[in-house]
N, C-alpha and C positions, 0 to 999 in steps of 0.2 A: 707517283713516280713514273719514270719513262716507261711507256708501253713497249713490249717486245714484239708486238704484232707488226710485221714488215719492217721492223727497225725504225718505226716512226713515233713521234710524239702523238698523243691522242688527237689533238686538233688538226694534225696533218692528214687525217682520214676524214674527208668531207662526208657528213651525214647524208643519208638518203633524203630525197625531197619529201615534204609534207603532202600527203595525198589530198586531193580536193574534197574527198569525203569527210575529212577532219576539219574542214573550214566551216564553222557555224555561222560566221558573220563576215561581211565585207564592208569596210568603211573607207570612203574616199575623202581626201583632204589635200592640202597643199604641201605641208611639211610634217614629218613625224620626227620627234625628238625622243631618243631612247635613253632613259636614265634620269630620274628625278633628284639629282643632287644640285649643288650650287651651279655647276656649268649648265645642267639641263634647264634649270629654272631661268637663268639668264638668257640662254639661247631661245627659249620659248617666248619670253617677253620681247626680245629683240626682233624675232621673226614677225610677231604680230605688229610691232611698231613699224616694221618695214613694209607692211601692207598685205600680209598673207594670213591664212588660217592654219595655225599649227595645232597639233595634238601631242601631248606628252604622255608616254607610256613608261611604266616602272614595274619591275618584277616583284618588288616587295609591297607590303600593304601600306607603306608610308614613304616619305622622302628620306634621303640620307644626308647627314651633315655632321661636321665635327670641327674642332679647332677654334682658334681665336683670331688668327692673323691673316691679313690680306694685303699684298704688296701692290703698289701702283706708283707711277712717277708723275710729278708735276700736277698734282691735284689741287683743287681749290682749298682744301683743308691745309695742305702744306704751305700754300701761299699765304693763307690767313695767319698761320703761326710764324711765318717768316723763314721757313726752311729753304735754303738754297743749296742745290746739289749739282755737281757736274755730271749729268746723266750719261754723257759720252764716256766718262771715266768709269762709271758703274758698269756699262756694257763691256768696256775693254777688260775690266777686272773679271767679269763673268766669263768672257771668252778665254781669258788666260787660265781661269779655274778649270775650264773644260778642255784646255789644250786645243781649242778650235775644232773639237770633234762634234760640232752641232751646226745647225743651220743659222748662220748669223742674221739672215733676213728676218727670221722669226723674232730674234732678240731685239733688233732695231725696230721692228713693227710694234712689239710690246712697249718699247720705250716711247714711241710716238703716240700710241693709241690708248695706253692704259689709264692715263689721267682722265681723258674724256669718258672712258667706260666706267671708271670709279665714280666720277662726278654724277653720272647718269644713275648709277646704283644708289649713291647717297641720297639723291633726290627721291627715289622710290622708297627707300627705307625711312627717311625722315618724314615723309608724308604719311607713313603708317605708324609713326610714334617712336621709332628707334632713333638713337643718337650714334654718332661716330666720333672717335678720337684717334690721335696718332700715338702709337706705342713709344714710350721713352725707355724701354728696358733693353734696347739693342746693345750689342757688345761694342765697347768704346776703347779697346786697347790700341796701342800705337802700331803694332805689327799686323795684327788681324783686326779689322774694323768693319762693323756692319753699318748699313745706311738707314737713315730714318725715313723709311718708305712704307711702314707697316700700319695699316688701318684696322681699327677694332670697332665693330658694330656691337651695340648693346642696348638693352632695355633699361631705362633709368631705374635705379634701385635694385637691379638684378643683374649686375654686370657679369659676374662669374658664371652664372647659369644660363646666360642668353647667348651672346657672341654669335658664332656662325650657325649654331642650331637655331637661335632666335631669328637670325637673318633669313635662313632658308625657309623657316616657318612663315615668316612675313612674306617672302616671295611666293610661297605656295598660295597664300591668301590672295595676293595680288593677281596671280595667274587666274584663280577662280573668279575673282571679282571682275576681271576683264573678259569673262565669258569664254575662257579657254578650257578645254576638257583635259583632265588628267585621268588616265586609266591605270589605276593601281592593280596589282596582282596580275600583270600581263607581261611575263617574261618573253623577250624577243628570242626567237629560236632560229629564224632564217631570214636572210635578206632575199629579195626577189630581183634577179638579174638574168636577162636572156643573152647568153653568150658574152660578147664584148660590148653590149649595149649599156645604157644607163641603168642604175638601180631604180626600180619603180615602186618598191614597197617593202614591207616587212610582215612576217607572220609571227604572231605572238600568242601566248597562252599555254595550255597543257594538252597532252595527248587526248584526242577526241573532242577537244573544246578549244579550237584555235580561232583567232580573228585575223583576217587579212586586211592590213592597212595599206591602201594604195596612195602614194604621195606623188603628185604631179611635179613638184619642184625639188624634192629631195628628202633624204634621211640624214639626220645628224646623230652621230654616236657620242653620247656623253655618259657612258656607263662607268666611268672611274677606272681604277687601275686593276692589277691582278695579284695584289699582295696576299690574298686569301687562297690562292691556287698554288699549292706546293710544286706541282709539276711545272708550271710556268716559271716559278722562281728558280727551280733547278735549271731550266733551259736558259733563261735570260738574265737572271740576277742571283746566282748561287750564294754570294756572300750574305745576302739578306736572310738566308736560312739559318745563319749562326745567331741571329738575334734571340733574345729571351722571350719576346712576346710580339703579338700582332694586334693592333688596335684599329677598330673602325666602328662606325655606327650606321646601320645595324651591323652587329658583329658578324665577321666572316662572310660578308656578302660580296666582296670584290674579287671575282673569280675570272676576270678577263673575258667575259662573254662578248663584249663589244669587239675586242680584238679578234676573237675567233670568228664572229659573224662576218667581219670584213675580210679576213683571210680566206674564208670559204668562197668568196666571190671574186678573189683575185687581188685583194689588198695585201700590202707587205708591211712587215714591221720595220722600224728604223734600222739603218744599216750598222750603226755603231753599237758594238757590244763589248763587255756586258753592260746592261742598263744600270742606271743609278737608282738609289733608293733613299727615301727619307728615313733615317734611323736616328731616333732621339732617345731620351731617357725617361719617357713617360711612366714606365712600369716601376721605376725605382725611386730612390730618394733624390733630393736636391743635391747637385754635385758641387755647386759653388766653385771656388778657386783654391780650395784647401788641398792638403796632402792627399794623394791617391796612392793606395797600396794594393797589391794583388793578394792572392790566396796564400802566398808564402810570407805575407806581412812586409813585403819589400816595395819600396818606391821604384817606379819604372819609367817615369815620363815627366815632362814639363806640363803642369796642370793648367797653364795659361792658354787654353785653346777653346774653340767653340764646341757647342753641345754635340754636333754631328761627329766631330773628331773624337770626343770623349767616348761616344757610343761605338765608333768603329774600332778603335784601338783596343778596347777592353776585351773584345772577342779573341784576341791573340794572346791573352794572359792565361795562365794555368786554370783550366776549367771555366774560362770566361768570367772569372770572379774578380771584381774590383770594388773597393770601398773608398769613400772619402772620409777623412778623419779630422776632427776639430775639437776645440775645448769650449768651456762655458763663455768665453769672450766672443763667440762667433757672431752674435747679433751685432755687436759693436763693430767688429771687423767688416762684416758685409755692408753695414750702414755707411761706414767710412768710404769704402771702395765705390759704392753706388753713388753717394753724394758727390764725391770728387771726380766722378766720371772716368774711373780707372779701368773698369771691366764691365761686366753685365752679361746680357744675353740670356738665352733659355737656360733654366735650371740654376741660375744665379740670381737674376733679377725676377721680378714678378710679372706674370703673363699679361696682366691687363693694366699695368701702371702707365698712365697716360701723361702726356706733356703737362708740366705744371704741378704734378702730384709728387708727394714724397714717398719714399720707400716705407712700407707699412710694417713696423716691427711687430705689432700685435698680430697681424695676419701671419707673419712668419713663425711666431711662437705657436699659434694654433696649428699651423701645418706641421711643425716639428712634433707636437703632441700626437697628432693624427698618425704620423709616420712611426712614432714609437709604438703606438697601440697596434698598428697593423704589421709591425715587424720589419719595416723598411729601414728603420734606424734603431741601433742599440745604444744604450746609455750605461755608463759605469763610473764608479767613484775612483777606480784605479786603472792604470794601463793594463795590469795583469788581468783584471776582470774584463776589460774591454776586449783584449785579445781572445779570451776564452769564449766570449759571446760571439765574436767574429769567426771563431774556429780557425784562427791563424796562429803560427808559432809565437809564443810569448816573447822569447828572446829576440826574435827577428823584428817584431813590431816595436819593442822598446828601443832596439838599436837604430831602427829606421827613424823613429821619432826623435831620439837623441841627436842624430845627425841632422835632421831637418831643423831642429831647434838651434843647433849650432850655426847652420847657414842663415836662419832667420835673424839670429842675434847679430851676425856680421853684415846682414843685408846684402849677401853675396851668394847666389846659388851657383857655386862653381861646379856642381854635379850636372844640372840640367838647364841652367841659364834662365830660370824664371825671373821675371821682373821683381826687383827688390820691394816695390810697393805692395806686392801680393804675398810676400813671405810673412806669415804670422806664427807666433809661438803656440805650442800645444802644451800648456803647463798648468792650467787652472781647471780642477775638477768641478763638476762632472765632465767626463769625456764622452764624445759621440762618434759613432761610425755609421755612415749611411751606405747601404748597398745600392750600387749603380746597376740598373737593369735596362738593357737596350730594347727598343721597341720599333718595329717596322710600322711606319705610318702609311707610306705610299711607295709602290714600285713605280718609279718615275720615267720609265721608258714606254714606248708605245708605237702606234701606227705611224708609218711614213706619211708625212703631210707637207703642205706648202703654206704660203702666206694667205691663201684663200680658204684654208682649213679643209681642203679636199684630201681625201684618202688617195694615196698613190700606189701603183703597183710596183713590182720589182724593177721595172725599167723606167721608173720615175714618171710614168704617165698617170694623169688624174683619172679616177673612175667617176664618170659623170653622175652627178646627183647624190654622191656619197661624201659626207663631211664628218669631221671629228673635232671635238673640243674638250678641254680639260685634261684630266689625268690619263685618258685613253690615247692622247696624242703623243707622238714622239718627236725626236729631232731637236728638243728644247734643252735637254740636260746631257751632260757627259761627265765621266770620271766620278763625280760626287755631286751631291745636292748642294747648290750654292747658297749657303746660309748668310752670305753678305747682304742678301735681300730677304729678311725674314718674312715669311708668308707668300713667297713667290709661287708656290704650288696653287694656293687658292687664288692668287692674283691672276694667274693665267686662265683659271676657270672663268673668271669675270671678263677679262679682256677678250680672250678667244671665243668664249661663249657668245658674246655680243657680236663679234666679227662673223662667226659661223652662221648665226641666225640671220644676220643682215645679208650676207652674200647668198646663202641658200634661198632667201626670199627674192633674189634677183637684183638687189641694190648693189651699187659700187661700194668699195671699201671707203671711198671718200665721203660716204654718208655719215661716217663717224669722224669727228674732227681730229686733226693731228696737232700735236704739240711740237714746238720748235725745241730741239735739244742740241 
């Protein structure tokens, strides 16, 4: 929590310099990349491709990776499938989502460069035996619609357990095979900058056992976000503290070290506050599009919204408790909605269902049984028993379900305006209730930056030789995380990782092809 010392946050007090006596080794190279996640691996490979010698350092004993989805526009895979999208409209929708409180140049740059960056990554992954497909589970409602821009990397025969973990593992092997050094267990503790001059290096390691890395061309911060740092959330993203859980791999490792390193040498955080956060429902049950009730057993919303909205609104209900309620017909109901393209999205459709594949009922049955075993879903033969297991008032829940069934029978939700196609009866036992638990995945605000991925100071001046890519970068999101492009967080790690590595190496941004949009 906030320090009382001088009324400042802890990182506002610049640490004392590391004495030369604690430097055990000095290593000279062209570029140092700090952080071995998706953005760090991409940056490192891009820098070498651009003709320099990079070194990748990481505080943990292994790389970090998670998730399934990676967004990009105008890729060869989309073209092969026949996907045609008005990408200018995508960006306009994104800007409207953020109420223009972001750097539009970054968005338009992503739109023009992400396809080439994704194609480049696909070539690397496929040469190592991975495959890539386009996710077909995006939300397809008429009012809120997501775009088919989401790429899924996977190992054949092991899709659910590979994805981005498998991708980053593949990139790690590629980095090593190309003769690039990765130094694990090397936490970066100070950047080296003399006054207002360029950043010339980084000191990493532990007290008494530090290594000084001198970089002639630059330092690239790819350390991820700060979602594991409660104090930084309190300062920049307080609403994220209301979530039920925080998920990352390795667990609790994203503590904003890269942000702090930059701020200690004059870098600034983005100007728009509060920052956004990726808040989804990973910790709980599948939400689907069914009836949602709170701890009082009462309905409180139109359930026809995206996963981010479901996660956000639940925190304002009594005790932050929300359940999704359905009956034994639910598999048929979901199958119909998915097949007819009426809804979808995270926690309704399946995470890795690709174009041309059917929704897998057997997989959903297995997931339901798993959730019943671990308590995320309760099952009962009567509504009275269901209410007792949910610990909500029996009379309230029965009255809520009676009213919902009445609306469903009329196909007219005069209470909350839900689409008639998504109104389903709750009449056939057994009955189910799934507990919805919100999960902070990424605190999506970060360092003030520009289209060259340079870290800027409070006066918008670039700090020479200091770059940022991935979740540590700011100015890309505002108001809320734009789920209209599922996987955009990982997508920017890929796109801006390649851009940062290329520019830090001294190449023009034109080294990366641009798509016409």
